[in-house]
N, C-alpha and C positions, 0 to 999 in steps of 0.2 A: 846706704853703702852696701847693705846685704843684697839688695836687688841688683845693683851694679856688679857686685862680685859673682852672683849667680848667673847673670847674663854673660859676663866675660868667661866664666867656666864653661857655659853652654857653647859659646862661640869657639873656644879653644878646642873642646873635645869634638866639635861638629865640623871641623875642617874636612875638606873633600878627601876621601869619600865619607859622607855623613853617616853617623851611627845612631843619632837620636833625632827624633822629630819633635818640634815644639808643639805643633797642633793648635787647635782652637783654644784649648785651655791656657796654654802659655801665651799666645798672642793676645787673648782677651785680658789676661792679667797684666801684660805689658801696657796695653792701651789704658786700662784702669789706672795703673800707676802714673802714666803720663798725664792723664786727666786730673788726677789728684794733685800732682805737682803744679799743673797749670792753674788750678783753682787756688792752691795755697800761695802762689806767687802774686795773686791779686789781679791777674790778667786772664779772665776766663777764656778769651779767644786765643790765648797763647798755645792752646792745644792744637790749633790748626797748623802752626809751624812746627811744633814739637813732634807731630805725627804726620808730617807732610807725605812722606813716602808711603806710609800705611794707608792714608786716606786716598791718595791718587791711585795706588795699586789696587786697592780693594773696591773703591767706589765706581770704577769704570764698568764693572760687571753689572752693578745696580743701574747705572745710567743706560747701559746697552739694553737691558731687559725692559726698563721703564719706557724708553723711546719706542721700542718695538711693540710692546703690549698696549700702552695707553695712547700713544700718539701715532701708532702705525707708521713709524719712520725707521728705516733700517740704515741709519747713518753709520753705525759702527759694525756692520756685518762682516767686514774683513779683519776686524780686530779681535784677537784672542784675549780672553780674560782668565786670570789676572794678567796685568800688563807685563809682568816679568816673564810669563810664558810667551807672550807675543814677541818680545824682543829676542828671546832665545830661539824660537822656532822660525819666525818670519824674517828677522834681521840678522840671524846667525851669530848672535853674541854667545860667548861661552858663559858658563856659570860664574866664573871669576870676574868676567867683565860686567855682568849684571850686578854682582855684589859691589864691586868697586864703584861703578857709576851711580848706583842707588846710594851708596855711602857718601859720595861726593855731593849729591843733591841734598841729602839729609844734613850733611855738615854745613852747607851753605844756609839752609833753612834754620839750623840751630844757631849759627852765628848771627843771623838776622834777629832771631828771638832774643839772644843775649843783648843785642844793641837796643831792642825795643823795651826791654824790661829794666834798663838802667835808669 
């Protein structure tokens, strides 16, 4: 409950224009918390759904660099990383649209997670 309260307070005070940055320390703490919850619920792979947006948004850069460096394939050369920058700059989404659409994706993934763990 403390974690949820802190996260809601961060989101409340960080509405546009943002005044605080979460940074790596905050996002890693959030990922750690989600991983612990997934392990405590007895479904270790539940983390994949609980952190779907984080995983997709962050891992695209790793995939892009790995394809280019190890396989010499430039498959994602026109894709900016992280993915939220790509949709803002190349697809013209506003910051609010990015947040709302990522929220919808995560809400669907979380609903699937709830159905799976019952």
